[in-house]
KOLDRENKE-495540 format. One record per residue (C-alpha): x, y, z; residue in three letters. Coordinates in steps of 0.2 Angstrom, whole numbers, plus 5000, padded with zeros to 4 digits. Layout:
N
(node (X Y Z) 'ALA')
...
This chain:
624
(node (5000 4999 4999) 'MET')
(node (5005 5018 4996) 'ARG')
(node (5001 5032 5007) 'PHE')
(node (5007 5047 5013) 'ARG')
(node (5012 5056 5029) 'PRO')
(node (5008 5073 5033) 'LEU')
(node (5025 5079 5041) 'ILE')
(node (5036 5063 5039) 'VAL')
(node (5041 5064 5021) 'SER')
(node (5053 5055 5007) 'SER')
(node (5060 5061 4990) 'ILE')
(node (5066 5056 4977) 'VAL')
(node (5078 5061 4962) 'LEU')
(node (5082 5057 4944) 'ALA')
(node (5094 5062 4930) 'LEU')
(node (5089 5071 4914) 'LEU')
(node (5097 5077 4899) 'SER')
(node (5096 5096 4896) 'ALA')
(node (5092 5093 4878) 'SER')
(node (5072 5086 4875) 'VAL')
(node (5065 5088 4859) 'PRO')
(node (5049 5096 4857) 'ALA')
(node (5033 5085 4858) 'PHE')
(node (5017 5087 4850) 'ALA')
(node (5002 5091 4862) 'ASP')
(node (4993 5074 4866) 'ASP')
(node (4973 5074 4868) 'PRO')
(node (4967 5071 4884) 'THR')
(node (4956 5057 4886) 'PRO')
(node (4938 5062 4893) 'THR')
(node (4937 5054 4908) 'PRO')
(node (4922 5042 4913) 'THR')
(node (4909 5046 4925) 'PRO')
(node (4918 5033 4937) 'SER')
(node (4935 5039 4933) 'GLN')
(node (4929 5056 4939) 'SER')
(node (4925 5051 4956) 'LYS')
(node (4942 5045 4959) 'LEU')
(node (4957 5055 4966) 'GLU')
(node (4972 5056 4954) 'GLU')
(node (4985 5044 4954) 'GLY')
(node (4977 5032 4965) 'LEU')
(node (4983 5015 4966) 'ALA')
(node (4993 5016 4950) 'LEU')
(node (5007 5003 4945) 'ASP')
(node (4996 4989 4951) 'GLY')
(node (4997 4993 4970) 'ASP')
(node (4983 4992 4982) 'THR')
(node (4979 5008 4991) 'THR')
(node (4970 5011 5008) 'ARG')
(node (4954 5022 5002) 'ALA')
(node (4940 5032 5010) 'ILE')
(node (4924 5029 5000) 'VAL')
(node (4912 5043 5001) 'GLU')
(node (4894 5038 5002) 'LEU')
(node (4877 5048 4996) 'THR')
(node (4871 5043 5014) 'ASP')
(node (4875 5032 5029) 'ALA')
(node (4863 5021 5025) 'ALA')
(node (4872 5014 5011) 'GLN')
(node (4884 5004 5020) 'HIS')
(node (4880 4987 5019) 'GLU')
(node (4875 4988 5002) 'PRO')
(node (4891 4996 4997) 'VAL')
(node (4900 4986 5008) 'ALA')
(node (4892 4970 5001) 'GLY')
(node (4897 4976 4983) 'ALA')
(node (4913 4978 4988) 'ALA')
(node (4919 4963 4995) 'ALA')
(node (4910 4954 4980) 'ALA')
(node (4924 4963 4970) 'GLN')
(node (4937 4957 4981) 'SER')
(node (4940 4976 4989) 'VAL')
(node (4944 4973 5008) 'ASP')
(node (4931 4983 5019) 'VAL')
(node (4942 4990 5033) 'LEU')
(node (4931 5000 5043) 'LEU')
(node (4913 5005 5042) 'GLN')
(node (4907 5018 5055) 'PRO')
(node (4889 5017 5054) 'GLN')
(node (4885 5035 5059) 'SER')
(node (4895 5041 5045) 'GLN')
(node (4893 5043 5025) 'PRO')
(node (4909 5035 5022) 'PHE')
(node (4920 5018 5022) 'MET')
(node (4937 5013 5023) 'VAL')
(node (4943 4998 5010) 'VAL')
(node (4958 4993 5001) 'GLU')
(node (4960 4989 4984) 'GLY')
(node (4968 4990 4967) 'THR')
(node (4965 5005 4955) 'ALA')
(node (4954 4992 4944) 'GLU')
(node (4944 4986 4960) 'GLU')
(node (4941 5004 4966) 'LEU')
(node (4937 5011 4948) 'ALA')
(node (4923 4996 4948) 'ARG')
(node (4918 5001 4965) 'LEU')
(node (4916 5019 4959) 'ALA')
(node (4902 5015 4948) 'GLU')
(node (4890 5012 4960) 'ASP')
(node (4879 5026 4961) 'PRO')
(node (4879 5026 4980) 'ARG')
(node (4897 5031 4980) 'VAL')
(node (4901 5050 4977) 'THR')
(node (4920 5051 4977) 'SER')
(node (4935 5040 4982) 'ILE')
(node (4953 5046 4989) 'HIS')
(node (4966 5039 4997) 'ARG')
(node (4964 5038 5018) 'ASP')
(node (4979 5051 5019) 'ARG')
(node (4990 5051 5034) 'THR')
(node (4996 5066 5045) 'TYR')
(node (5013 5066 5056) 'ALA')
(node (5015 5075 5072) 'PRO')
(node (5022 5093 5069) 'ALA')
(node (5038 5092 5076) 'GLU')
(node (5044 5095 5092) 'VAL')
(node (5049 5125 5120) 'GLY')
(node (5032 5134 5140) 'SER')
(node (5036 5152 5139) 'ASN')
(node (5022 5158 5152) 'ILE')
(node (5028 5175 5156) 'THR')
(node (5028 5179 5139) 'GLN')
(node (5012 5178 5136) 'ILE')
(node (5007 5185 5152) 'GLY')
(node (4999 5168 5160) 'ALA')
(node (5009 5171 5174) 'ASP')
(node (4998 5187 5177) 'LYS')
(node (4982 5178 5175) 'ALA')
(node (4986 5163 5186) 'HIS')
(node (4991 5177 5200) 'GLU')
(node (4972 5183 5197) 'LYS')
(node (4966 5166 5199) 'ASN')
(node (4963 5164 5182) 'PHE')
(node (4967 5146 5178) 'THR')
(node (4955 5137 5166) 'GLY')
(node (4945 5129 5180) 'ALA')
(node (4929 5122 5174) 'GLY')
(node (4933 5122 5156) 'GLN')
(node (4942 5108 5146) 'ASN')
(node (4955 5105 5132) 'VAL')
(node (4954 5091 5121) 'VAL')
(node (4970 5085 5114) 'ILE')
(node (4970 5076 5096) 'LEU')
(node (4987 5069 5096) 'ASP')
(node (4997 5053 5102) 'THR')
(node (4989 5049 5118) 'GLY')
(node (4994 5055 5137) 'ILE')
(node (5004 5048 5151) 'ASP')
(node (4989 5046 5163) 'ARG')
(node (4999 5047 5178) 'ASP')
(node (5011 5059 5175) 'HIS')
(node (5011 5071 5190) 'PRO')
(node (5012 5086 5179) 'TYR')
(node (4992 5082 5176) 'PHE')
(node (4987 5081 5195) 'ALA')
(node (4972 5070 5192) 'GLY')
(node (4964 5082 5179) 'ARG')
(node (4961 5069 5166) 'LEU')
(node (4942 5072 5161) 'ALA')
(node (4942 5060 5148) 'GLY')
(node (4949 5048 5135) 'GLU')
(node (4947 5039 5119) 'ALA')
(node (4956 5031 5103) 'CYS')
(node (4953 5033 5086) 'PHE')
(node (4968 5022 5078) 'SER')
(node (4966 5015 5060) 'ALA')
(node (4973 4997 5057) 'VAL')
(node (4978 4986 5042) 'GLU')
(node (4993 4976 5035) 'SER')
(node (5010 4983 5042) 'GLY')
(node (4998 4997 5053) 'VAL')
(node (4994 4994 5072) 'GLU')
(node (4982 5001 5082) 'SER')
(node (4987 5011 5097) 'LEU')
(node (4971 5010 5105) 'CYS')
(node (4974 4998 5122) 'PRO')
(node (4964 4986 5115) 'ASN')
(node (4971 4983 5100) 'GLY')
(node (4955 4988 5090) 'GLN')
(node (4952 5003 5078) 'PRO')
(node (4940 5012 5092) 'GLN')
(node (4940 5014 5112) 'GLN')
(node (4933 5027 5122) 'THR')
(node (4933 5029 5141) 'GLY')
(node (4946 5027 5156) 'GLU')
(node (4964 5020 5148) 'GLY')
(node (4959 5022 5130) 'ALA')
(node (4973 5035 5127) 'ALA')
(node (4987 5028 5138) 'ASP')
(node (5003 5033 5129) 'ALA')
(node (5014 5020 5139) 'THR')
(node (5007 5004 5130) 'THR')
(node (5019 4992 5123) 'ALA')
(node (5015 4997 5106) 'LYS')
(node (5021 5016 5108) 'CYS')
(node (5038 5008 5111) 'LEU')
(node (5051 5005 5099) 'SER')
(node (5069 5001 5103) 'GLY')
(node (5068 5009 5121) 'GLY')
(node (5061 5026 5114) 'VAL')
(node (5041 5029 5117) 'ASN')
(node (5035 5035 5100) 'LEU')
(node (5019 5043 5110) 'CYS')
(node (5027 5056 5119) 'GLU')
(node (5021 5070 5108) 'HIS')
(node (5003 5071 5115) 'GLY')
(node (5010 5071 5131) 'THR')
(node (5021 5087 5130) 'HIS')
(node (5008 5094 5122) 'VAL')
(node (4994 5092 5134) 'ALA')
(node (5008 5098 5147) 'GLY')
(node (5008 5115 5138) 'ILE')
(node (4991 5118 5136) 'ALA')
(node (4984 5113 5154) 'ALA')
(node (4999 5104 5164) 'GLY')
(node (5003 5112 5182) 'SER')
(node (5015 5122 5176) 'GLY')
(node (5006 5126 5158) 'GLY')
(node (4994 5139 5152) 'VAL')
(node (4979 5133 5160) 'ALA')
(node (4982 5124 5175) 'PRO')
(node (4966 5121 5182) 'GLY')
(node (4958 5116 5165) 'ALA')
(node (4953 5097 5162) 'GLY')
(node (4962 5087 5148) 'ILE')
(node (4953 5076 5137) 'ILE')
(node (4964 5065 5127) 'ALA')
(node (4961 5058 5110) 'VAL')
(node (4974 5047 5102) 'GLN')
(node (4973 5047 5083) 'VAL')
(node (4988 5039 5078) 'PHE')
(node (4993 5023 5072) 'SER')
(node (5009 5014 5073) 'ARG')
(node (5017 5011 5056) 'VAL')
(node (5030 4997 5053) 'ASN')
(node (5038 5002 5037) 'ASP')
(node (5054 5009 5035) 'GLU')
(node (5051 5016 5018) 'ASP')
(node (5037 5027 5026) 'ILE')
(node (5047 5028 5043) 'CYS')
(node (5062 5037 5034) 'MET')
(node (5073 5022 5038) 'GLY')
(node (5066 5020 5055) 'GLU')
(node (5059 5003 5058) 'SER')
(node (5041 5012 5066) 'SER')
(node (5033 5029 5066) 'CYS')
(node (5017 5037 5071) 'LEU')
(node (5004 5043 5059) 'LEU')
(node (4987 5050 5059) 'ALA')
(node (4974 5044 5045) 'PHE')
(node (4962 5056 5039) 'GLU')
(node (4948 5044 5044) 'SER')
(node (4954 5044 5061) 'SER')
(node (4954 5062 5063) 'LEU')
(node (4935 5063 5055) 'ARG')
(node (4930 5051 5068) 'LEU')
(node (4939 5058 5083) 'ALA')
(node (4932 5076 5078) 'MET')
(node (4914 5069 5077) 'ASP')
(node (4917 5061 5094) 'TYR')
(node (4923 5079 5102) 'VAL')
(node (4905 5085 5096) 'THR')
(node (4896 5072 5106) 'THR')
(node (4904 5077 5123) 'LEU')
(node (4895 5086 5136) 'THR')
(node (4908 5093 5146) 'GLN')
(node (4912 5111 5143) 'PRO')
(node (4927 5111 5131) 'ILE')
(node (4936 5127 5124) 'ALA')
(node (4947 5121 5113) 'ALA')
(node (4953 5105 5102) 'VAL')
(node (4973 5107 5099) 'ASN')
(node (4978 5098 5083) 'LEU')
(node (4998 5099 5083) 'SER')
(node (5000 5090 5066) 'LEU')
(node (4998 5094 5048) 'GLY')
(node (5000 5089 5031) 'GLY')
(node (5003 5097 5013) 'ALA')
(node (5005 5117 5012) 'LEU')
(node (4993 5128 5006) 'SER')
(node (4999 5148 5002) 'GLU')
(node (4979 5153 5002) 'THR')
(node (4963 5148 5012) 'ASP')
(node (4962 5130 5007) 'CYS')
(node (4942 5129 5011) 'ASP')
(node (4937 5125 4992) 'ALA')
(node (4952 5109 4990) 'THR')
(node (4946 5091 4992) 'GLU')
(node (4956 5090 5008) 'GLU')
(node (4951 5106 5016) 'GLY')
(node (4932 5102 5011) 'ALA')
(node (4932 5088 5022) 'VAL')
(node (4940 5096 5037) 'PHE')
(node (4929 5112 5036) 'LYS')
(node (4912 5105 5041) 'PRO')
(node (4920 5096 5055) 'LYS')
(node (4929 5113 5061) 'ILE')
(node (4913 5122 5059) 'ASP')
(node (4903 5109 5068) 'ALA')
(node (4914 5111 5084) 'LEU')
(node (4914 5130 5081) 'LEU')
(node (4894 5130 5081) 'ALA')
(node (4896 5121 5099) 'LYS')
(node (4907 5135 5106) 'GLY')
(node (4923 5125 5103) 'ILE')
(node (4940 5132 5093) 'ALA')
(node (4950 5120 5082) 'THR')
(node (4967 5126 5085) 'VAL')
(node (4981 5118 5074) 'VAL')
(node (5000 5120 5070) 'ALA')
(node (5003 5131 5056) 'ALA')
(node (5019 5121 5051) 'GLY')
(node (5037 5121 5052) 'ASN')
(node (5041 5123 5034) 'GLU')
(node (5049 5141 5035) 'PHE')
(node (5033 5143 5021) 'PHE')
(node (5022 5158 5018) 'GLU')
(node (5007 5149 5021) 'GLY')
(node (5000 5135 5033) 'ALA')
(node (4999 5115 5032) 'SER')
(node (4981 5107 5030) 'TYR')
(node (4971 5108 5038) 'PRO')
(node (4978 5124 5049) 'ALA')
(node (4974 5133 5031) 'CYS')
(node (4955 5130 5033) 'VAL')
(node (4948 5147 5036) 'SER')
(node (4938 5143 5052) 'SER')
(node (4953 5134 5060) 'ALA')
(node (4965 5145 5071) 'VAL')
(node (4982 5142 5064) 'ALA')
(node (4997 5144 5075) 'VAL')
(node (5014 5150 5070) 'GLY')
(node (5028 5150 5082) 'ALA')
(node (5039 5165 5091) 'ASN')
(node (5055 5163 5101) 'ASP')
(node (5059 5170 5117) 'GLY')
(node (5067 5187 5110) 'ALA')
(node (5049 5190 5102) 'ASP')
(node (5055 5186 5083) 'ALA')
(node (5046 5174 5074) 'ILE')
(node (5055 5156 5074) 'ALA')
(node (5067 5153 5060) 'ASP')
(node (5057 5137 5057) 'PHE')
(node (5038 5144 5058) 'SER')
(node (5027 5147 5044) 'ASN')
(node (5020 5163 5042) 'ARG')
(node (5009 5174 5031) 'GLY')
(node (4990 5179 5032) 'SER')
(node (4984 5163 5035) 'LEU')
(node (4991 5161 5052) 'VAL')
(node (4981 5169 5066) 'ASP')
(node (4994 5169 5080) 'PHE')
(node (5011 5167 5085) 'PHE')
(node (5015 5159 5102) 'ALA')
(node (5032 5153 5111) 'PRO')
(node (5037 5138 5101) 'GLY')
(node (5055 5136 5105) 'VAL')
(node (5064 5128 5118) 'ASP')
(node (5049 5125 5127) 'ILE')
(node (5050 5112 5142) 'GLN')
(node (5035 5101 5146) 'SER')
(node (5030 5083 5151) 'SER')
(node (5035 5069 5142) 'VAL')
(node (5031 5050 5148) 'PRO')
(node (5038 5040 5162) 'ASP')
(node (5036 5056 5174) 'ASN')
(node (5051 5066 5164) 'GLN')
(node (5051 5083 5159) 'MET')
(node (5059 5088 5139) 'ALA')
(node (5062 5103 5130) 'VAL')
(node (5055 5104 5111) 'HIS')
(node (5053 5115 5098) 'SER')
(node (5039 5119 5086) 'GLY')
(node (5022 5125 5079) 'THR')
(node (5017 5109 5089) 'SER')
(node (5022 5117 5104) 'MET')
(node (5016 5134 5100) 'ALA')
(node (4998 5127 5097) 'THR')
(node (4994 5123 5114) 'PRO')
(node (4997 5139 5120) 'HIS')
(node (4984 5145 5111) 'VAL')
(node (4972 5132 5116) 'ALA')
(node (4976 5133 5135) 'GLY')
(node (4973 5154 5133) 'ALA')
(node (4957 5151 5125) 'LEU')
(node (4953 5140 5142) 'ALA')
(node (4958 5154 5151) 'LEU')
(node (4946 5165 5143) 'MET')
(node (4932 5154 5142) 'LYS')
(node (4932 5150 5161) 'ALA')
(node (4933 5170 5165) 'ALA')
(node (4919 5173 5152) 'SER')
(node (4909 5159 5149) 'PRO')
(node (4895 5167 5141) 'GLN')
(node (4905 5175 5129) 'THR')
(node (4907 5166 5112) 'SER')
(node (4921 5158 5107) 'ILE')
(node (4922 5168 5091) 'ALA')
(node (4923 5184 5103) 'ASP')
(node (4936 5177 5115) 'LEU')
(node (4948 5174 5099) 'ILE')
(node (4945 5190 5093) 'ASN')
(node (4949 5199 5109) 'THR')
(node (4965 5188 5109) 'LEU')
(node (4969 5195 5093) 'LYS')
(node (4965 5214 5097) 'THR')
(node (4976 5213 5113) 'THR')
(node (4990 5202 5105) 'GLY')
(node (5008 5211 5101) 'ARG')
(node (5007 5215 5083) 'PRO')
(node (5021 5207 5073) 'TYR')
(node (5023 5216 5057) 'GLN')
(node (5033 5208 5042) 'TYR')
(node (5032 5204 5023) 'GLU')
(node (5026 5188 5016) 'ALA')
(node (5021 5184 4999) 'ASN')
(node (5026 5201 4993) 'GLY')
(node (5013 5209 5005) 'ALA')
(node (5012 5218 5022) 'GLN')
(node (5005 5206 5035) 'VAL')
(node (5002 5210 5053) 'THR')
(node (4999 5194 5065) 'THR')
(node (4997 5195 5083) 'PRO')
(node (5007 5186 5095) 'ARG')
(node (4998 5179 5109) 'LEU')
(node (4996 5189 5126) 'ASP')
(node (4983 5182 5137) 'VAL')
(node (4987 5193 5151) 'GLY')
(node (4983 5208 5141) 'ALA')
(node (4967 5201 5134) 'ALA')
(node (4961 5197 5153) 'LEU')
(node (4966 5213 5158) 'ALA')
(node (4958 5221 5143) 'GLY')
(node (4974 5230 5138) 'THR')
(node (4973 5242 5123) 'ALA')
(node (4982 5237 5108) 'THR')
(node (5000 5237 5110) 'GLN')
(node (5015 5243 5100) 'PRO')
(node (5019 5232 5085) 'PRO')
(node (5036 5223 5083) 'ILE')
(node (5044 5224 5065) 'SER')
(node (5050 5206 5060) 'GLN')
(node (5066 5208 5051) 'ALA')
(node (5067 5194 5036) 'PRO')
(node (5076 5179 5043) 'THR')
(node (5086 5165 5035) 'ALA')
(node (5078 5149 5038) 'GLY')
(node (5089 5137 5048) 'PRO')
(node (5094 5129 5031) 'GLY')
(node (5112 5124 5027) 'PRO')
(node (5124 5136 5021) 'ASP')
(node (5122 5141 5003) 'PRO')
(node (5132 5130 4992) 'THR')
(node (5135 5130 4972) 'ASP')
(node (5135 5109 4973) 'GLY')
(node (5151 5108 4968) 'SER')
(node (5161 5091 4974) 'GLY')
(node (5171 5077 4967) 'PRO')
(node (5164 5065 4955) 'THR')
(node (5156 5051 4967) 'PRO')
(node (5165 5035 4964) 'GLN')
(node (5155 5017 4967) 'PRO')
(node (5157 5011 4985) 'ASP')
(node (5156 4991 4986) 'PRO')
(node (5150 4993 5005) 'THR')
(node (5139 5006 5001) 'ASP')
(node (5120 5002 4998) 'GLU')
(node (5114 5019 4996) 'ARG')
(node (5124 5019 4979) 'ASP')
(node (5128 5005 4970) 'PRO')
(node (5134 5013 4953) 'ALA')
(node (5144 5028 4950) 'PRO')
(node (5136 5044 4946) 'VAL')
(node (5130 5050 4928) 'PRO')
(node (5136 5066 4921) 'THR')
(node (5121 5078 4918) 'SER')
(node (5120 5094 4907) 'SER')
(node (5103 5098 4913) 'ALA')
(node (5098 5114 4918) 'THR')
(node (5094 5119 4935) 'PRO')
(node (5076 5115 4940) 'VAL')
(node (5063 5124 4950) 'PRO')
(node (5055 5121 4966) 'LEU')
(node (5040 5119 4976) 'PRO')
(node (5040 5124 4996) 'THR')
(node (5038 5111 5009) 'VAL')
(node (5038 5109 5027) 'THR')
(node (5043 5095 5039) 'VAL')
(node (5046 5093 5058) 'THR')
(node (5058 5084 5068) 'VAL')
(node (5054 5076 5086) 'THR')
(node (5067 5074 5099) 'VAL')
(node (5070 5061 5111) 'THR')
(node (5064 5065 5128) 'PRO')
(node (5078 5066 5141) 'THR')
(node (5079 5072 5158) 'PRO')
(node (5088 5086 5155) 'ALA')
(node (5083 5099 5144) 'PRO')
(node (5088 5098 5127) 'SER')
(node (5080 5109 5112) 'ALA')
(node (5075 5098 5098) 'ALA')
(node (5079 5101 5080) 'ALA')
(node (5066 5106 5066) 'VAL')
(node (5068 5101 5050) 'CYS')
(node (5064 5115 5036) 'THR')
(node (5069 5122 5020) 'ARG')
(node (5085 5129 5017) 'GLY')
(node (5090 5146 5010) 'THR')
(node (5103 5145 4999) 'ALA')
(node (5091 5149 4984) 'GLY')
(node (5102 5140 4971) 'ALA')
(node (5096 5129 4958) 'ARG')
(node (5107 5113 4955) 'MET')
(node (5106 5101 4942) 'THR')
(node (5102 5083 4944) 'ALA')
(node (5120 5079 4941) 'GLY')
(node (5125 5091 4956) 'LYS')
(node (5112 5082 4968) 'TRP')
(node (5118 5067 4964) 'ALA')
(node (5136 5071 4970) 'VAL')
(node (5128 5078 4983) 'GLU')
(node (5119 5063 4989) 'ILE')
(node (5132 5050 4985) 'HIS')
(node (5141 5046 5003) 'ARG')
(node (5154 5060 5007) 'SER')
(node (5155 5067 4990) 'SER')
(node (5145 5083 4992) 'GLY')
(node (5146 5099 5005) 'THR')
(node (5128 5097 5012) 'ILE')
(node (5127 5086 5027) 'PRO')
(node (5116 5068 5026) 'ASP')
(node (5105 5076 5040) 'SER')
(node (5102 5090 5030) 'THR')
(node (5098 5080 5014) 'LEU')
(node (5086 5067 5024) 'ASN')
(node (5076 5083 5031) 'CYS')
(node (5076 5088 5011) 'TYR')
(node (5067 5072 5007) 'LEU')
(node (5054 5072 5021) 'LYS')
(node (5049 5089 5016) 'LEU')
(node (5047 5083 4998) 'ILE')
(node (5038 5070 5003) 'GLY')
(node (5025 5082 5011) 'LYS')
(node (5024 5094 4997) 'ALA')
(node (5024 5081 4983) 'SER')
(node (5011 5068 4978) 'LYS')
(node (5023 5058 4966) 'VAL')
(node (5035 5056 4980) 'PHE')
(node (5033 5045 4989) 'PRO')
(node (5014 5041 4983) 'GLU')
(node (5020 5032 4967) 'LEU')
(node (5040 5033 4968) 'THR')
(node (5049 5028 4983) 'LYS')
(node (5063 5039 4990) 'ALA')
(node (5062 5035 5008) 'SER')
(node (5083 5035 5009) 'SER')
(node (5096 5044 5000) 'LEU')
(node (5101 5029 4992) 'GLY')
(node (5084 5026 4985) 'LYS')
(node (5084 5044 4980) 'ALA')
(node (5101 5042 4971) 'TYR')
(node (5092 5028 4961) 'ARG')
(node (5078 5040 4955) 'VAL')
(node (5092 5052 4950) 'LEU')
(node (5100 5040 4938) 'LYS')
(node (5084 5032 4933) 'GLY')
(node (5083 5036 4913) 'THR')
(node (5075 5019 4906) 'LYS')
(node (5059 5025 4904) 'THR')
(node (5049 5041 4901) 'THR')
(node (5041 5039 4918) 'ARG')
(node (5059 5039 4925) 'ASP')
(node (5065 5055 4916) 'LYS')
(node (5050 5064 4922) 'LEU')
(node (5052 5057 4941) 'ASP')
(node (5071 5063 4940) 'GLY')
(node (5066 5080 4933) 'ALA')
(node (5053 5082 4947) 'LEU')
(node (5065 5076 4960) 'LEU')
(node (5078 5089 4955) 'THR')
(node (5066 5104 4955) 'ALA')
(node (5059 5099 4971) 'TRP')
(node (5075 5095 4979) 'LEU')
(node (5081 5115 4972) 'ASN')
(node (5063 5120 4982) 'TRP')
(node (5068 5111 4997) 'ALA')
(node (5086 5119 4996) 'HIS')
(node (5077 5136 4996) 'GLY')
(node (5071 5142 4977) 'THR')
(node (5052 5146 4975) 'ASN')
(node (5039 5142 4963) 'GLY')
(node (5030 5126 4962) 'THR')
(node (5017 5129 4948) 'THR')
(node (5024 5120 4934) 'VAL')
(node (5028 5105 4947) 'LEU')
(node (5010 5105 4951) 'THR')
(node (5006 5104 4933) 'ALA')
(node (5019 5091 4928) 'ALA')
(node (5014 5081 4943) 'GLU')
(node (4995 5081 4937) 'LYS')
(node (5002 5071 4921) 'VAL')
(node (5013 5059 4932) 'ARG')
(node (4998 5055 4942) 'LEU')
(node (4987 5052 4927) 'SER')
(node (4985 5032 4924) 'GLY')
(node (4981 5036 4906) 'SER')
(node (4994 5049 4902) 'ALA')
(node (5004 5045 4885) 'SER')
(node (5022 5043 4883) 'LYS')
(node (5021 5059 4872) 'ALA')
(node (5011 5069 4887) 'ALA')
(node (5026 5063 4900) 'LEU')
(node (5038 5070 4890) 'LYS')
(node (5031 5086 4886) 'LYS')
(node (5030 5088 4906) 'ALA')
(node (5048 5083 4908) 'THR')
(node (5052 5096 4897) 'LYS')
(node (5040 5111 4905) 'ASN')
(node (5051 5105 4919) 'VAL')
(node (5067 5107 4912) 'LEU')
(node (5061 5124 4905) 'ARG')
(node (5058 5131 4922) 'SER')
(node (5076 5127 4931) 'LEU')
């Protein structure tokens, strides 16, 4: 099965010749009605895909499930109260299923990774609020994440509810303690179970850290209750997990069920915290297929007086990741202790707040404390602040409380996407005190934390018989540089008793385009100037921004990316190589993804002719 994480990503590279002959335009085949219901690139190359089948209404579960079983499509999940089901099948099987008039569309069950991983209570004025007895008592914060260490002293018996929605299939295990895809009640979100452990590391620490920032005893709302909902699954696949034996991803289906579950709760809830993210968007994403899935869920929560607070992403990108890009979500970027936008944080008009997200200390499993950085850490500051606000004024609408936080926050003024932007930095102390608008802080342009600029020069790599990454010498290339798209990724740090800052994976700032040949030199072991850790970060970012990598073409390691760079046997290989080169340039700091997006659409089409693939390759090369 091929599925695509939101924050854990991969990349691929291929070598292309600069001289590509012109090709005539190909007639585009008219899709059949059933084909128009299928997401582009779904289960190409004979692979099976875990997919969400949208139904006309919830009553159609049984007849459609019966039809699916008759066509050898595996039915994995049937939430009877929801108008969708989850199946696994090949492209042909899914296409036949799409012919059923009770099926409105079929798309892959997208996956989301924790937005990488310090609490600056004083900077946001929470200490002043606590002194006035504003602690969030009587309100709750829902943490949709990787579960919680239930007996951590940081939570002091304030765990107000638990649930788990965790997808399962071959190679994917449920993190619900009962081993099933769903569990509610005491113990359902336990983050210390055996399935959370891998090689002595607790993979589920993220949720405990986030919960501690929002409502731990040293967090923003130390009097609020915490409702922990586990939405991640354990994936045991080195290709998906970037060389690691296991990692955690949240499936769209799990998130949808969890958000619907929250709407059924009767406790007073101020906010739902989503410190996770997927693909990137420069603009409001309500009308996109993925945005249209989350918008009704976020709006339903808002109608119940519950804000959905989402990490904007750590890609040093002028925009936000899904689902933070949904207009009714509260998107949160990160700032540091010096009141500057964190170098890794996404920014721009889609971001509603900045909040502390650099070197934040909070709880992690086994009664430990750890320091992490990321918009994952900034987001629970806002969720906790809304609990303080709602407890202080329970009759005020959540929309008005959000607006109060915006108007009393410290304005950050900066440029994004060619325009002047003002985004408030959270100051809940000022909001509760009714402070007037504060003087703005101008944000000077900052260079992201990527590698130093390089021209990609270096010795021509020689084959190393002991090196599994690159079994053959690097071919030379005269290909011109390739244009690049923009992507974001974050890295989680293993919790340790002593505070230690977490590294955040983000785009570089070199802005220099390199050819496929030069990228091959960089990827070949010890041949280039860019560290392997940076190159692996680039692969993660590409996997998040691109649908080809790794949806169709595996490139979860430097060795696999090297092979993609060298793969020129088929027309598809050549297009993959051009695309990977362009995405690498993008990850290295160049901008512009329009041509890449168009070329990927051709690559994802199962009916694209050889001429169409060649034309797409030529367009990518022209944009370099």
